[in-house]
Backbone bond lengths (Angstrom), bond angles and torsions (degrees), N, CA, C in turn:
res aa  C-N    CA-C-N  psi(-1)  N-CA   C-N-CA  omega(-1)  CA-C   N-CA-C  phi
1 M - - - 1.467 - - 1.524 108.91 -
2 T 1.321 115.93 127.74 1.459 120.01 -179.37 1.515 110.20 -83.61
3 G 1.335 115.71 154.60 1.455 120.85 178.54 1.516 111.25 -78.02
4 P 1.329 116.97 174.11 1.461 120.16 179.61 1.526 110.90 -65.68
5 I 1.315 115.95 147.62 1.463 121.35 177.65 1.517 108.43 -75.47
6 R 1.330 116.05 121.35 1.462 120.42 -178.79 1.522 109.99 -92.43
7 P 1.322 118.08 132.58 1.469 119.67 179.93 1.515 110.46 -65.82
8 L 1.328 115.88 134.88 1.456 121.71 178.96 1.520 110.01 -109.50
9 P 1.317 118.60 146.68 1.466 120.97 175.99 1.522 110.11 -63.26
10 P 1.324 117.78 155.12 1.463 120.83 178.75 1.530 110.96 -59.88
11 T 1.307 116.04 139.59 1.465 120.72 -178.06 1.516 111.33 -60.18
12 Q 1.335 117.12 -40.41 1.467 119.92 -178.44 1.526 111.02 -63.28
13 A 1.321 116.89 -37.10 1.460 120.25 178.19 1.526 110.54 -68.10
14 L 1.323 117.40 -38.96 1.465 120.64 177.26 1.519 110.56 -65.49
15 R 1.326 116.86 -38.84 1.467 120.21 178.03 1.522 110.73 -64.32
16 A 1.330 116.63 -37.97 1.467 119.93 178.74 1.523 110.98 -64.43
17 L 1.334 116.48 -41.88 1.459 120.66 177.91 1.526 110.76 -62.32
18 E 1.323 116.88 -47.71 1.472 121.04 -178.82 1.523 110.90 -62.75
19 A 1.329 117.37 -42.59 1.462 120.41 -178.14 1.526 111.21 -67.30
20 L 1.320 118.02 -39.97 1.468 120.77 177.87 1.523 110.66 -63.47
21 D 1.317 116.42 -41.71 1.465 119.76 179.00 1.528 111.06 -65.31
22 R 1.326 117.83 -42.68 1.464 121.51 -175.59 1.521 112.43 -75.93
23 L 1.328 117.03 -38.51 1.461 120.72 -173.86 1.525 113.27 -94.74
24 G 1.329 116.74 -20.97 1.461 119.58 173.38 1.499 116.63 89.07
25 S 1.321 118.79 -5.80 1.463 120.02 179.09 1.521 109.99 -151.77
26 A 1.334 115.09 149.36 1.461 119.95 178.03 1.524 110.93 -67.04
27 T 1.343 117.08 -31.28 1.470 120.69 178.99 1.523 110.38 -62.43
28 A 1.341 116.12 -47.62 1.462 119.75 179.50 1.525 111.19 -66.45
29 A 1.334 116.85 -39.12 1.462 119.92 178.15 1.522 110.72 -63.12
30 A 1.318 116.13 -41.69 1.462 120.15 179.81 1.523 110.96 -63.56
31 A 1.336 116.89 -41.54 1.457 120.45 179.80 1.521 110.93 -63.61
32 E 1.325 117.11 -42.21 1.461 119.94 -179.52 1.517 111.47 -66.14
33 M 1.351 116.57 -37.72 1.463 120.44 -177.22 1.516 112.99 -88.61
34 N 1.342 116.77 -0.55 1.469 121.83 -178.12 1.529 111.32 59.26
35 L 1.355 114.93 43.85 1.462 122.59 177.52 1.521 108.95 -126.09
36 T 1.316 115.96 170.57 1.461 119.76 171.91 1.526 108.72 -84.15
37 Q 1.331 116.39 162.10 1.452 119.83 179.51 1.519 110.97 -63.75
38 S 1.331 116.46 -36.49 1.464 118.87 178.88 1.527 111.08 -67.31
39 A 1.346 116.96 -31.82 1.468 119.43 177.67 1.525 110.59 -67.55
40 V 1.340 117.39 -38.21 1.462 120.42 175.97 1.521 109.86 -62.86
41 S 1.335 116.46 -42.55 1.467 120.08 178.58 1.519 110.83 -60.90
42 R 1.330 117.22 -39.70 1.468 120.26 179.69 1.535 110.49 -66.95
43 Q 1.333 116.86 -38.20 1.464 119.36 177.94 1.524 110.68 -62.13
44 L 1.331 116.22 -42.35 1.462 119.78 179.25 1.521 111.16 -66.87
45 K 1.342 116.66 -37.36 1.461 120.32 178.23 1.527 110.32 -65.73
46 T 1.338 117.19 -38.36 1.458 121.37 176.48 1.521 110.36 -61.33
47 L 1.331 116.20 -41.50 1.459 120.92 179.21 1.526 110.91 -66.05
48 E 1.322 116.88 -41.44 1.465 120.67 176.80 1.517 111.18 -59.58
49 D 1.331 116.01 -45.88 1.464 120.20 -177.91 1.518 111.31 -62.91
50 Q 1.333 117.09 -40.27 1.460 119.45 -178.27 1.525 111.52 -71.45
51 L 1.345 116.90 -39.09 1.456 120.25 -177.73 1.528 112.45 -82.54
52 G 1.332 116.21 -23.39 1.454 119.97 179.22 1.517 113.87 76.01
53 V 1.337 117.94 22.75 1.471 122.10 177.69 1.520 109.22 -135.91
54 A 1.323 115.68 153.91 1.462 120.46 176.70 1.517 109.21 -75.88
55 L 1.329 116.68 132.04 1.453 121.62 -178.02 1.522 113.17 -109.29
56 F 1.326 116.89 -24.53 1.456 118.79 -176.26 1.519 109.71 -149.57
57 H 1.321 115.08 164.35 1.455 121.37 172.84 1.516 108.07 -137.74
58 R 1.303 116.05 159.82 1.464 120.81 -176.41 1.517 110.32 -97.36
59 E 1.326 114.45 137.92 1.459 121.94 171.91 1.518 106.18 -122.69
60 G 1.327 116.05 92.50 1.460 119.96 -170.78 1.512 108.27 69.94
61 R 1.338 116.28 -120.30 1.469 120.50 177.64 1.524 111.66 -97.66
62 A 1.323 116.97 -1.12 1.459 120.33 -177.06 1.523 111.22 -91.92
63 L 1.333 115.46 150.86 1.463 122.34 174.77 1.523 108.77 -103.97
64 R 1.325 116.33 134.27 1.451 121.38 178.24 1.531 109.10 -127.17
65 L 1.336 115.64 130.00 1.458 119.85 178.97 1.523 110.61 -74.27
66 T 1.320 115.68 146.73 1.463 120.29 173.77 1.532 108.69 -72.12
67 P 1.326 118.55 161.39 1.470 119.48 176.98 1.525 113.06 -56.43
68 Q 1.335 116.69 -38.35 1.464 119.64 178.94 1.534 110.68 -66.09
69 A 1.341 115.92 -39.11 1.460 119.29 178.74 1.524 111.36 -67.32
70 H 1.337 116.23 -35.08 1.466 119.88 177.25 1.528 110.09 -61.71
71 E 1.334 118.09 -43.72 1.464 120.76 178.23 1.527 110.90 -63.88
72 F 1.347 116.09 -41.15 1.461 119.84 179.29 1.526 110.21 -64.48
73 A 1.343 116.92 -37.87 1.462 120.87 -179.62 1.523 111.12 -61.85
74 Q 1.333 117.28 -35.32 1.465 119.78 178.15 1.528 111.02 -66.35
75 T 1.343 116.06 -38.57 1.465 119.98 175.82 1.517 110.59 -64.38
76 V 1.334 115.86 -43.64 1.466 121.00 179.06 1.525 110.53 -61.33
77 R 1.338 116.13 -41.83 1.475 119.75 -179.11 1.524 110.78 -59.93
78 G 1.321 116.07 -45.38 1.457 118.89 178.98 1.515 112.10 -62.61
79 A 1.348 116.47 -40.58 1.469 120.09 -179.42 1.527 111.23 -66.80
80 L 1.326 117.12 -43.69 1.464 120.27 179.15 1.524 111.10 -64.49
81 D 1.334 116.44 -39.22 1.464 119.63 178.01 1.519 111.06 -62.75
82 R 1.331 116.40 -40.99 1.461 119.39 -178.87 1.532 111.03 -68.92
83 I 1.317 116.77 -35.76 1.475 119.53 176.53 1.523 109.86 -64.43
84 A 1.346 116.20 -46.50 1.460 119.86 179.76 1.526 111.13 -62.83
85 Q 1.319 115.24 -40.53 1.459 119.30 179.68 1.530 110.82 -66.03
86 G 1.331 116.32 -41.77 1.460 119.91 178.60 1.518 111.95 -63.45
87 A 1.341 116.40 -38.59 1.461 119.90 178.00 1.519 111.21 -64.95
88 M 1.333 116.42 -41.11 1.463 119.71 178.15 1.521 110.90 -65.15
89 A 1.333 116.00 -42.64 1.459 119.22 178.75 1.516 111.42 -62.06
90 L 1.315 116.74 -37.11 1.460 120.61 179.50 1.524 110.65 -65.62
91 R 1.344 115.56 -38.33 1.467 118.45 178.18 1.518 111.26 -69.41
92 L 1.353 116.68 -39.43 1.458 120.00 -175.21 1.519 112.49 -80.57
93 T 1.338 117.14 -33.45 1.461 120.77 -177.81 1.522 109.38 -132.76
94 P 1.351 117.98 69.36 1.460 120.43 -175.09 1.519 114.54 -62.26
95 R 1.352 118.24 -22.52 1.469 119.50 -177.35 1.518 112.37 -100.15
96 G 1.314 117.53 -10.25 1.460 119.93 -175.75 1.508 111.82 -129.82
97 G 1.316 115.56 -157.83 1.445 120.76 -179.36 1.513 110.57 -118.05
98 A 1.304 114.84 -179.13 1.459 121.37 178.91 1.518 108.41 -137.37
99 L 1.304 115.28 149.15 1.455 122.36 176.39 1.513 107.50 -127.21
100 S 1.325 116.48 125.70 1.458 121.76 178.12 1.516 108.57 -102.78
101 L 1.322 115.46 117.39 1.457 121.92 -170.36 1.520 110.57 -121.99
102 A 1.326 116.45 129.20 1.459 121.25 172.71 1.523 108.27 -87.34
103 I 1.319 116.44 131.27 1.460 119.96 -177.52 1.520 110.44 -123.60
104 L 1.323 115.16 153.66 1.457 121.95 164.81 1.520 105.90 -84.92
105 P 1.330 118.94 128.93 1.473 119.66 -169.00 1.515 114.75 -56.98
106 G 1.347 117.98 -43.55 1.453 119.12 -178.63 1.515 112.24 -65.64
107 F 1.322 117.13 -52.46 1.458 121.78 -179.46 1.528 110.23 -64.43
108 G 1.331 116.32 -40.21 1.457 119.60 -178.49 1.513 112.13 -62.08
109 M 1.334 116.81 -45.92 1.459 120.21 -175.65 1.524 112.53 -78.36
110 R 1.345 117.66 -34.88 1.465 119.95 -173.75 1.529 113.13 -92.02
111 W 1.335 117.48 -27.85 1.469 119.18 -176.86 1.522 111.96 -110.94
112 L 1.349 116.98 -49.50 1.460 119.61 -172.24 1.522 113.12 -77.48
113 V 1.323 117.50 -52.61 1.469 120.27 -173.82 1.528 112.72 -57.62
114 P 1.350 119.92 -42.12 1.475 117.46 177.81 1.520 113.97 -61.23
115 R 1.329 117.94 -21.20 1.460 121.27 -179.83 1.527 112.69 -91.92
116 L 1.318 117.82 -17.13 1.462 120.78 -173.64 1.524 114.84 -63.29
117 P 1.346 120.32 -30.00 1.471 117.01 176.23 1.523 113.72 -55.62
118 D 1.324 116.98 -31.65 1.467 119.88 177.57 1.522 110.41 -67.04
119 F 1.344 116.63 -41.39 1.465 119.19 177.35 1.522 110.29 -64.08
120 A 1.346 116.30 -41.64 1.469 119.93 179.91 1.528 110.98 -63.13
121 R 1.318 116.86 -35.47 1.463 120.11 178.27 1.535 110.92 -66.94
122 L 1.331 116.32 -40.25 1.466 120.44 -178.40 1.524 112.41 -77.82
123 H 1.342 116.53 -30.62 1.470 120.93 -176.41 1.533 109.31 -132.74
124 P 1.324 117.59 70.82 1.465 120.35 -175.16 1.527 113.88 -64.96
125 D 1.320 117.96 -18.11 1.462 120.37 -178.37 1.527 112.89 -90.21
126 V 1.325 118.24 -2.15 1.461 121.25 -179.24 1.528 108.83 -105.36
127 T 1.312 116.27 124.15 1.460 121.95 176.96 1.525 109.26 -98.98
128 V 1.332 117.41 127.76 1.463 122.44 177.52 1.531 108.24 -100.18
129 N 1.320 115.64 112.85 1.464 121.80 176.16 1.525 108.23 -99.21
130 M 1.327 116.69 135.82 1.460 120.30 -175.16 1.514 111.68 -122.88
131 A 1.321 115.41 140.59 1.459 122.55 177.10 1.522 108.09 -135.13
132 T 1.332 116.60 139.91 1.456 120.65 -178.70 1.523 111.14 -79.28
133 R 1.304 116.27 128.95 1.467 123.03 172.02 1.525 106.87 -137.53
134 L 1.322 116.55 122.22 1.456 120.58 -176.21 1.522 112.67 -88.08
135 R 1.332 117.72 -18.01 1.465 120.83 -177.08 1.531 109.92 -136.52
136 P 1.330 117.74 160.40 1.467 119.66 176.71 1.523 111.97 -57.11
137 F 1.315 115.77 152.12 1.461 122.72 -177.33 1.522 108.31 -142.05
138 S 1.304 116.38 176.78 1.457 121.40 177.55 1.525 109.66 -90.56
139 F 1.323 117.00 119.60 1.461 119.52 176.19 1.519 111.29 -64.22
140 A 1.334 117.10 -25.29 1.465 119.67 178.96 1.518 111.55 -68.83
141 A 1.334 116.89 -26.99 1.461 120.55 -176.31 1.517 113.05 -102.84
142 E 1.316 118.31 -6.69 1.470 121.69 -177.49 1.524 109.71 -119.24
143 P 1.335 118.03 140.11 1.468 120.95 -179.91 1.522 111.65 -82.33
144 L 1.333 116.22 57.87 1.454 122.01 -176.23 1.528 109.59 -127.42
145 D 1.332 115.33 145.52 1.462 120.68 -175.53 1.524 113.16 -95.21
146 A 1.331 117.42 -28.70 1.454 122.05 -177.09 1.518 107.82 -159.84
147 A 1.329 116.12 170.71 1.461 119.59 -176.96 1.513 110.10 -151.77
148 I 1.329 115.58 151.17 1.462 122.00 169.42 1.522 107.39 -87.20
149 H 1.326 116.65 129.58 1.467 121.48 -176.28 1.517 109.70 -128.73
150 F 1.343 116.62 136.67 1.454 121.37 173.41 1.519 108.49 -108.80
151 G 1.333 116.06 131.19 1.462 119.99 179.87 1.510 110.95 122.66
152 R 1.305 115.69 -158.22 1.467 120.58 -179.92 1.526 109.58 -81.39
153 P 1.323 119.68 124.44 1.468 120.36 -178.68 1.516 112.91 -63.32
154 E 1.354 117.55 -28.46 1.456 119.18 179.28 1.528 111.89 -68.76
155 A 1.339 117.01 -12.17 1.463 120.19 175.72 1.524 111.70 -74.61
156 W 1.330 117.08 -7.83 1.470 121.97 177.73 1.522 106.93 -115.09
157 P 1.334 118.18 87.35 1.467 120.29 -174.79 1.522 112.11 -66.58
158 G 1.319 114.24 156.81 1.464 120.33 177.65 1.510 113.62 76.38
159 T 1.331 117.71 20.44 1.462 120.20 -179.06 1.522 110.97 -131.32
160 R 1.317 114.91 157.07 1.453 122.91 165.70 1.520 107.71 -102.51
161 H 1.328 116.76 162.83 1.454 116.88 -175.14 1.515 111.85 -147.11
162 L 1.322 114.46 159.07 1.457 123.94 174.17 1.515 107.63 -129.45
163 N 1.338 117.41 124.24 1.462 120.89 178.01 1.521 109.62 -68.29
164 L 1.324 116.31 131.19 1.458 120.60 -179.45 1.520 112.68 -106.26
165 M 1.339 117.55 -50.55 1.458 119.06 -173.69 1.514 110.88 -169.05
166 H 1.331 116.79 136.09 1.450 120.21 167.70 1.527 108.40 -76.59
167 E 1.306 115.16 149.35 1.463 120.19 -177.22 1.528 110.07 -109.41
168 A 1.321 116.94 116.57 1.460 122.59 175.36 1.524 108.67 -93.08
169 V 1.322 116.88 128.65 1.466 121.08 -177.52 1.526 109.61 -122.63
170 R 1.343 115.34 156.76 1.459 121.42 176.65 1.524 108.84 -149.60
171 P 1.334 118.71 150.91 1.461 121.60 175.83 1.534 110.33 -72.50
172 L 1.314 115.97 127.18 1.460 121.72 -179.54 1.523 109.59 -128.82
173 A 1.326 115.09 151.39 1.460 120.32 179.06 1.516 109.23 -152.58
174 A 1.324 116.11 163.67 1.453 120.68 172.53 1.529 109.18 -67.07
175 P 1.342 118.19 144.89 1.478 119.75 -176.95 1.524 113.63 -55.51
176 G 1.326 117.72 -34.41 1.460 120.64 -177.77 1.509 113.92 -65.61
177 L 1.337 116.62 -17.72 1.463 120.02 179.58 1.522 111.73 -84.98
178 L 1.342 116.14 -12.77 1.465 120.50 -174.76 1.529 109.47 -122.29
179 T 1.303 116.29 62.35 1.463 120.22 -176.32 1.522 112.34 -64.14
180 A 1.329 117.88 -25.09 1.466 121.45 179.93 1.523 112.08 -96.93
181 G 1.335 117.77 6.61 1.449 120.85 179.88 1.521 112.12 87.55
182 P 1.334 116.95 -171.02 1.476 120.97 -178.88 1.525 111.55 -58.36
183 L 1.335 114.90 147.05 1.459 121.82 -174.29 1.523 111.22 -116.50
184 E 1.323 115.88 157.66 1.453 121.10 169.94 1.537 108.71 -75.52
185 P 1.347 118.05 156.66 1.476 120.10 -177.54 1.519 113.81 -52.64
186 A 1.342 118.82 -40.67 1.461 120.38 -178.35 1.517 111.40 -61.46
187 A 1.349 116.52 -38.64 1.465 119.95 178.11 1.525 110.96 -74.47
188 L 1.316 116.43 -31.18 1.473 120.58 -179.93 1.526 111.12 -62.28
189 M 1.318 116.27 -32.84 1.468 120.18 -179.71 1.523 112.42 -62.08
190 R 1.320 117.30 -21.99 1.458 119.91 -177.11 1.526 112.47 -84.22
191 L 1.333 117.12 -7.50 1.459 121.02 176.22 1.528 109.95 -91.10
192 P 1.335 117.49 159.00 1.474 118.80 174.59 1.529 110.02 -62.62
193 L 1.313 116.25 130.01 1.461 121.42 179.14 1.525 109.22 -108.30
194 L 1.318 116.17 133.13 1.460 122.56 -179.52 1.523 108.86 -98.33
195 H 1.332 116.88 137.94 1.457 122.14 -173.11 1.531 111.18 -119.17
196 L 1.339 115.36 154.83 1.462 123.00 172.54 1.523 107.93 -105.55
197 E 1.342 116.79 126.24 1.462 120.47 -173.55 1.519 112.70 -57.59
198 S 1.314 116.99 -38.58 1.472 119.82 -176.94 1.522 113.09 -77.84
199 R 1.347 117.82 -5.92 1.469 121.37 178.72 1.526 109.85 -132.76
200 P 1.308 117.73 65.70 1.467 120.23 -175.30 1.522 114.06 -65.41
201 N 1.343 117.22 -19.57 1.466 120.01 -178.00 1.522 113.52 -98.79
202 A 1.330 117.60 7.36 1.463 119.56 -175.06 1.522 111.98 -63.61
203 W 1.319 118.07 -50.41 1.466 119.59 -179.89 1.532 112.18 -63.71
204 P 1.337 119.43 -48.39 1.473 118.11 177.70 1.525 112.71 -56.33
205 R 1.332 117.80 -38.67 1.455 120.36 179.92 1.529 111.11 -69.55
206 W 1.342 116.93 -36.97 1.454 119.17 178.43 1.523 110.44 -65.19
207 F 1.330 116.95 -45.94 1.466 119.77 179.32 1.530 110.67 -63.32
208 A 1.341 116.88 -39.11 1.467 119.71 178.38 1.524 110.79 -62.04
209 A 1.345 116.78 -37.36 1.462 120.32 178.62 1.523 111.83 -66.56
210 Q 1.336 117.18 -22.33 1.464 121.02 177.34 1.530 112.16 -90.78
211 G 1.335 116.47 0.62 1.455 120.40 -178.34 1.507 113.37 77.42
212 A 1.329 116.99 19.51 1.460 121.61 -178.30 1.519 110.00 -98.99
213 V 1.315 117.14 134.79 1.466 122.68 177.28 1.530 108.02 -89.83
214 T 1.325 116.42 129.81 1.465 120.66 -176.53 1.516 110.71 -121.19
215 G 1.315 114.51 153.40 1.453 122.16 165.60 1.512 107.50 -103.13
216 P 1.324 117.62 -148.59 1.469 120.10 174.94 1.528 110.45 -60.30
217 L 1.326 115.20 143.80 1.468 121.14 179.69 1.527 108.47 -121.38
218 P 1.313 118.07 79.02 1.461 120.47 -176.18 1.520 111.47 -69.94
219 G 1.322 114.95 158.69 1.456 120.93 177.91 1.509 109.97 158.43
220 P 1.327 117.99 160.97 1.466 121.04 -178.98 1.522 111.79 -67.36
221 A 1.340 116.19 149.63 1.464 122.67 179.94 1.523 109.96 -116.37
222 F 1.313 115.34 148.45 1.464 122.54 -178.77 1.526 108.67 -130.40
223 D 1.338 116.32 150.86 1.464 118.99 -174.13 1.520 113.50 -89.44
224 Q 1.346 118.26 -13.06 1.457 120.68 -179.71 1.522 110.23 -141.45
225 F 1.330 115.82 154.02 1.450 120.67 179.89 1.527 111.86 -62.01
226 G 1.336 117.18 -35.13 1.457 119.42 -179.28 1.520 111.88 -57.12
227 A 1.332 116.60 -45.44 1.457 120.65 178.39 1.523 111.19 -68.13
228 L 1.341 116.42 -36.33 1.463 120.95 179.18 1.528 110.63 -63.45
229 I 1.329 117.04 -42.65 1.461 120.99 178.42 1.516 110.79 -63.57
230 Q 1.325 117.05 -43.55 1.463 119.79 179.59 1.524 111.34 -62.42
231 A 1.333 116.14 -40.90 1.463 119.38 178.71 1.525 110.91 -62.01
232 A 1.330 117.14 -40.67 1.464 120.38 177.80 1.527 110.80 -66.36
233 L 1.325 117.62 -40.57 1.463 120.86 179.70 1.526 111.96 -61.02
234 Y 1.327 116.79 -35.04 1.462 120.95 -179.18 1.528 112.67 -87.24
235 G 1.332 116.93 6.72 1.446 120.05 172.80 1.508 115.81 80.74
236 L 1.346 117.57 22.01 1.461 119.76 -179.63 1.525 112.44 -75.34
237 G 1.308 118.06 -18.07 1.456 120.21 -179.20 1.515 111.39 165.47
238 V 1.327 114.81 -170.56 1.469 122.26 179.48 1.524 107.87 -97.24
239 A 1.319 116.09 133.51 1.461 121.07 -179.14 1.526 109.55 -117.70
240 L 1.321 116.14 142.79 1.458 122.77 175.15 1.527 106.86 -92.19
241 L 1.336 116.62 105.75 1.463 120.53 -167.04 1.523 111.78 -125.07
242 P 1.341 116.69 146.96 1.470 120.88 179.08 1.527 111.59 -69.85
243 D 1.330 115.60 143.33 1.460 120.41 178.30 1.526 111.97 -60.90
244 Y 1.337 117.40 -44.50 1.465 119.52 -175.18 1.523 111.90 -64.48
245 M 1.329 117.05 -21.40 1.454 121.48 -174.97 1.528 112.78 -93.39
246 T 1.325 117.03 -10.35 1.471 119.91 -173.24 1.526 111.86 -125.68
247 I 1.312 118.02 25.37 1.468 121.10 -178.35 1.529 110.43 -60.10
248 R 1.319 117.15 -49.05 1.466 120.59 -177.03 1.524 111.34 -65.76
249 E 1.330 117.33 -44.57 1.463 120.59 -177.52 1.529 111.56 -63.46
250 R 1.337 117.07 -37.51 1.463 120.30 179.18 1.530 111.29 -74.70
251 R 1.317 116.44 -37.39 1.463 120.30 178.71 1.527 111.15 -63.97
252 D 1.353 116.21 -40.78 1.461 120.64 -177.87 1.529 113.09 -82.16
253 G 1.330 117.83 -6.64 1.451 120.38 -179.11 1.514 114.49 79.60
254 A 1.352 117.23 8.85 1.459 119.74 178.42 1.520 111.39 -70.87
255 L 1.333 116.68 -30.12 1.466 123.05 172.29 1.516 108.24 -127.19
256 V 1.337 116.18 138.63 1.465 120.78 -179.02 1.519 109.50 -127.40
257 D 1.306 115.62 159.96 1.465 120.75 179.04 1.523 110.53 -62.34
258 A 1.323 115.20 129.55 1.460 119.98 178.03 1.523 112.03 -85.23
259 T 1.331 117.65 -9.26 1.458 123.14 178.60 1.517 108.75 -150.81
260 D 1.321 116.25 159.02 1.462 120.36 176.98 1.531 112.43 -85.94
261 R 1.324 117.99 -2.72 1.465 120.26 179.82 1.529 109.97 -64.38
262 P 1.339 118.24 145.84 1.472 120.60 -179.18 1.525 111.18 -69.28
263 P 1.340 116.68 159.54 1.462 119.44 176.30 1.522 111.67 -57.00
264 A 1.307 116.07 152.31 1.469 122.04 179.84 1.525 109.62 -118.79
265 V 1.303 116.68 144.27 1.468 122.17 174.59 1.518 108.25 -96.69
266 L 1.317 116.69 113.55 1.463 121.46 -178.23 1.526 112.86 -107.08
267 G 1.327 117.42 -3.73 1.462 119.01 -179.02 1.514 110.90 175.69
268 A 1.321 116.18 -175.74 1.459 121.65 -176.08 1.520 110.09 -143.30
269 Y 1.329 113.99 158.29 1.458 121.62 175.47 1.524 109.18 -98.98
270 H 1.326 115.12 144.53 1.461 121.58 178.54 1.526 108.84 -137.48
271 L 1.305 115.11 152.40 1.460 120.30 165.49 1.518 106.57 -96.27
272 V 1.333 117.59 128.11 1.462 121.29 179.51 1.517 109.26 -121.86
273 W 1.332 116.17 149.55 1.457 121.57 177.31 1.521 108.40 -149.81
274 P 1.343 117.65 153.29 1.473 120.40 -173.32 1.522 111.86 -65.87
275 D 1.339 114.98 140.81 1.464 119.11 -177.76 1.519 112.71 -91.91
276 D 1.348 118.07 1.08 1.463 119.82 -178.68 1.523 112.26 -104.70
277 R 1.330 116.91 13.42 1.464 121.10 177.49 1.518 109.74 -123.89
278 A 1.325 114.15 149.90 1.461 118.27 171.98 1.527 108.54 -70.97
279 E 1.318 116.48 140.88 1.463 120.04 -179.86 1.526 109.35 -73.75
280 S 1.334 115.59 125.78 1.456 119.91 177.15 1.524 109.57 -72.09
281 A 1.330 115.51 164.85 1.467 119.32 178.39 1.526 110.53 -62.46
282 S 1.334 116.75 -35.98 1.465 120.42 179.52 1.523 110.99 -65.91
283 L 1.332 116.73 -43.98 1.455 119.99 178.99 1.521 110.80 -65.82
284 R 1.325 117.09 -40.71 1.463 119.87 179.74 1.529 110.97 -62.29
285 A 1.329 115.53 -41.80 1.466 119.30 178.26 1.524 110.82 -63.25
286 F 1.326 116.64 -40.97 1.470 120.56 -179.39 1.523 110.08 -67.50
287 L 1.331 117.80 -41.91 1.459 121.01 178.89 1.528 111.31 -61.33
288 D 1.329 116.36 -44.53 1.463 119.84 -179.60 1.526 110.29 -63.19
289 W 1.330 116.20 -39.09 1.465 119.42 -178.68 1.528 112.15 -71.69
290 I 1.326 117.11 -48.94 1.465 119.39 -174.04 1.522 111.27 -68.70
291 A 1.336 117.14 -23.49 1.469 119.68 175.82 1.527 110.69 -63.07
292 T 1.339 116.76 -31.11 1.474 119.54 178.21 1.522 111.22 -77.48
293 E 1.323 118.14 -20.11 1.469 122.26 178.48 1.522 111.75 -90.55
294 A 1.320 116.61 -19.94 1.466 120.59 -174.15 1.522 110.72 -64.93
295 D 1.314 114.72 145.72 1.459 121.95 177.67 1.524 107.70 -137.64
296 P 1.341 117.62 72.05 1.466 120.18 -173.20 1.519 113.77 -63.02
297 L 1.325 118.00 -16.40 1.466 120.63 179.78 1.519 111.32 -101.84
298 H 1.344 116.65 18.75 1.465 120.84 -179.74 1.524 110.41 -53.48
299 G 1.315 116.12 135.60 1.460 120.54 178.99 1.503 112.17 81.30
300 P 1.371 119.82 47.86 1.462 120.35 -176.30 1.516 113.72 -63.23
301 S 1.350 117.05 -22.96 1.460 118.54 179.54 1.503 113.19 -87.98
302 A 1.350 115.53 -2.45 1.462 119.00 -177.59 1.516 110.77 -76.01
303 Q 1.315 114.50 155.44 1.478 120.99 178.73 1.508 108.50 -83.36
304 A 1.323 118.09 116.47 1.453 121.84 -177.14 1.524 110.03 -80.21
305 T 1.320 115.95 142.03 1.460 121.56 175.54 1.505 108.54 -132.39
306 S 1.307 116.37 155.00 1.462 120.15 -179.92 1.515 109.94 -73.50
307 E 1.333 116.30 149.83 1.467 120.91 -179.88 1.506 110.09 -82.32
308 A 1.338 114.37 144.01 1.464 119.63 178.59 1.507 109.77 -79.12
């Protein structure tokens, strides 16, 4: 037995609210929606009347959303995005489903994508769409079904998770930077160190795992592993890089160990998905498949360290 049909606000009025919140002015919202500014105002007034709450106030000729309306606009944005995404998925895969996955670019390209042909073979009717997200986000505000996460899964509230792989890292550099061969940690500190913006504590934690006391560790920062690897290849400094991501560079001798210390495990990758939604058939199929690919004990010989 289905529940009662709940009246929904007009879509055009919801679009006007979302556009005003995102663009900051009724003029810009009107231009995007191909309406007049007064028409946008009427749409917002219609929404106010139906909801029975004030949504905006005037500051001169400008419209400003109330704090409550701003929060509602974020919910509306997520809902509209999911509708648009669902419509696109229906057009692209009319006989199957779609899964929208947020990926970390390095892990996504080096670990996940090479494995996806197997998933496509097993589930040809499911399309996996991927979008890069470097940090946790709100599933309520983003049209995404699941995400790859590095770190502690409990740091992303409101989600369930599946452990995928521990990440073993080691300091690597171009051979020309290490004319005297591998160095002890204390000597390594005197070389330029390359950093990843999303992991500002990686080097301090690595040195702590070696029993080395550090002060400030200056050096250039990069927003993605791909750029970090390129910087190390060109001899800009020593980079703390995952083993799974540097197999080719180490095999070819383009990057060499900057120290004889064994790799260290500083964290793990997880697949996370919201716990307040029913799992779609596409997500369930992906979860069942990726569980067979997961290797949560990857790097058994690596030196484990506690997460910060």
